[in-house]
C-alpha positions, 0 to 999 in steps of 0.5 A: 874097258870099264864104263864111266859113271854118268856125269854129275850135273854142274852146280848152279852158278851164282846169280849176279846180284848187281853188286860188283864181285871185284874186291875194292883197292886201297887208294893209298896203294894206287897212289904210291904206285903212280904218284911219281909219274904224275909228279913228273907231269906225265899223263899215263894211260890205263895200259901203262899203269897196269904194266907198272902194277905188274912190274911192281907186283901190285896186289890184284885189287890194284890191277883190277881197279886200274883195269876199269879205266878207259884208254885215255890219258889220265891228266892228274892224280886227282882225276885218277882218284875220281875215275876210280871212285866213279867206277866203284873200285876204291875201298 
């Protein structure tokens, strides 16, 4: 058996600087995805919107943005936009 070389040390990980590493989503992409639900009077929850985003092959930024929501039903499109703005995930 041949001896393996000594393991190289791992490169130091990037320090968290307090800024979000998540790319920001475009509101227009999120609105286009879920607007029909709100127009029908629905109040979708985080998981339902994420599931729809996966079904519609939405951009990862949209899915990541929706993932920042709490598990409560969202009462309106305006409320959704406000929550996402407050979470700092909209471009």
